[in-house]
C-alpha positions as CSV (number, residue, x, y, z in Angstrom):
1,M,-0.1,-0.1,-0.1
2,A,1.6,3.7,-1.4
3,W,-0.7,5.2,1.8
4,W,2.3,7.3,2.8
5,R,3.7,8.6,-0.9
6,R,0.0,10.4,-0.4
7,G,0.4,14.6,-0.6
8,K,0.3,16.8,1.7
9,R,-3.3,17.4,2.8
10,G,-4.4,20.3,1.2
11,A,-1.4,20.8,-1.0
12,P,-1.9,21.1,-5.0
13,A,-2.3,17.4,-6.6
14,P,0.9,16.5,-8.5
15,G,1.4,19.0,-11.6
16,A,-0.8,21.4,-10.4
17,S,0.0,24.9,-9.4
18,A,-1.9,26.6,-6.3
19,P,-3.7,29.9,-7.2
20,S,-1.2,33.3,-7.0
21,K,-2.1,36.3,-6.6
22,D,-3.4,37.6,-10.4
23,D,-6.0,34.5,-10.1
24,L,-7.5,36.0,-6.5
25,R,-7.6,39.3,-8.8
26,R,-9.7,37.4,-11.5
27,A,-11.8,35.4,-9.1
28,R,-12.6,39.2,-7.0
29,A,-13.7,40.2,-10.7
30,N,-15.7,37.7,-11.4
31,F,-17.4,37.3,-8.0
32,Q,-18.5,41.0,-7.9
33,E,-19.9,40.7,-11.3
34,F,-22.0,37.2,-9.5
35,A,-23.2,38.6,-6.7
36,T,-24.0,42.3,-8.1
37,T,-26.7,40.3,-11.1
38,R,-28.2,37.9,-8.3
39,R,-29.9,38.3,-4.8
40,G,-29.5,36.5,-2.1
41,V,-25.8,35.6,-2.6
42,E,-24.0,33.4,0.2
43,A,-20.0,32.8,0.0
44,F,-19.0,29.0,1.2
45,V,-15.2,28.5,1.8
46,E,-14.1,25.3,0.5
47,P,-10.6,23.6,2.4
48,A,-8.0,22.6,-0.3
49,T,-7.9,18.6,-0.8
50,N,-5.2,16.8,-2.5
51,V,-6.6,17.2,-6.0
52,T,-7.8,21.2,-5.4
53,A,-7.0,23.9,-4.6
54,T,-9.1,26.2,-1.7
55,T,-11.9,27.3,-3.2
56,V,-14.8,29.6,-2.8
57,I,-18.4,29.2,-3.9
58,L,-20.7,31.5,-4.4
59,I,-24.0,30.5,-4.2
60,A,-27.4,32.6,-5.3
61,H,-30.8,32.4,-4.2
62,D,-32.3,30.1,-6.7
63,G,-29.0,27.6,-6.6
64,E,-27.1,28.9,-8.9
65,W,-23.1,28.6,-7.9
66,M,-20.1,30.0,-9.2
67,R,-16.4,28.9,-7.6
68,R,-13.1,30.4,-7.6
69,A,-9.6,28.6,-6.3
70,V,-8.1,30.8,-4.0
71,P,-4.9,31.4,-2.7
72,S,-5.7,30.9,0.7
73,R,-8.9,30.2,3.1
74,E,-7.4,33.6,5.1
75,D,-8.2,34.7,1.3
76,G,-11.2,33.5,0.1
77,F,-12.8,34.7,3.8
78,R,-11.0,38.3,3.1
79,L,-12.6,38.1,-0.4
80,A,-15.7,37.3,0.7
81,T,-15.9,40.4,3.6
82,E,-14.8,42.9,0.9
83,L,-17.4,42.3,-1.3
84,Q,-20.3,42.2,2.0
85,L,-21.6,38.3,1.5
86,P,-22.5,36.0,4.4
87,T,-19.7,33.9,4.6
88,Y,-19.7,30.4,5.4
89,D,-17.0,27.4,6.1
90,V,-18.7,24.2,4.1
91,N,-17.1,22.0,6.7
92,Q,-19.6,23.5,9.3
93,T,-22.1,24.2,7.4
94,G,-22.0,22.1,4.2
95,Y,-23.9,23.2,1.1
96,P,-27.5,24.8,1.0
97,Q,-30.2,22.7,-0.6
98,R,-31.3,25.0,-3.0
99,M,-27.6,24.9,-4.5
100,R,-28.5,21.0,-4.9
101,D,-31.7,21.7,-6.5
102,W,-30.3,23.7,-8.6
103,N,-27.6,21.2,-9.7
104,S,-31.0,18.8,-10.2
105,R,-32.8,21.2,-12.6
106,Q,-29.6,22.0,-14.8
107,R,-28.9,17.5,-15.4
108,R,-32.7,17.5,-16.2
109,R,-32.4,19.9,-18.6
């Protein structure tokens, strides 16, 4: 078994690069547009995994969502706070049902 060879938890996958400050600027611009064109938007900070970097997901009142990578957990919370969005740690709250409902509706199309 090769369980001891697994990467450090939270590290990007082999061959993947961690998000940069430029990525954070792009995420801020995308999130600003999403938050101003939809109502009831909330931010959920997702932890890094062995496969993905730390991400922030914005979820609107109807369940529509947008996810972007950020350099760190702190950057994710800071970004959402700067956009004046209610912000949650997805490990503590989970995902809202409206997001799952929206995904189901999109799959049926």
